[in-house]
Phi, psi and omega in degrees: 000135183293142182300320182297324178295316180296319179297316179296317179297316178299319180298314179297313180298318181301313181296317182293315180294317179300321180298321183273353181254017178249135175230125180050042175081357180259136177276125181275337181245122179300144183305321181294324177290321178299318178298320179294318179300314181295318179299318179294318179301311181298317181296315185288321188255353182231004175258114185298327180292313179295318180300313179296317179300314178302313181298322179289319180298326181295342180276119178283072189272064179289136181310132000262014184276122180278349169052034177097354180299319182299319179298318179299314181293316179301312180301317180297312182294322176298320180298331181256019169096011178276153169259145188238138168237132176264130178241119183260126176237095185065238179267359183261129179256128176245156180245133170244116183241139180211157179211132179080187183227017181279205179301154181267132171240122183255128175238123182246136179204182179216155179247353181280152179231159177282165182303148185284344182073210183282120183296340181293344179269000179264131176289324179231154177303133188298332182250023172240100182302130184229126177260123180217124180053041177079002179250142179260124179252144177155154182296120179094359181302319180266323183229094003216026182293324176295317179295319177299319181293320181293000000 
């Protein structure tokens, strides 16, 4: 996304949020906090990598069930010009995606995750992507839904 677009979007959001957070001329949200809120909004809703990662984390894709992750990835790849082949191996569905006819670059990954175990050991719900202090939490964020999205 172009930097000028993000700056314009932040400016519009800042004005709109500021307009709704004032009562009798007083600003209810400090400007530095308002800037952080807007930055997080832009990152979450306008960054395709973060958006895709969030959508994948929301899928409870416990091995061997991909729980809709493949459809999300296929739709995303089709939108950016890839051709897709579905390869079925028993109950497991694999995706072969390609674009162009040049040299081959192979990227292999998976969307399934192991069972979450006891939920009392989770700081955040495992299938609800949570951004805290610049870190993204959720089942598969590191292995390997985040990597697939990037």
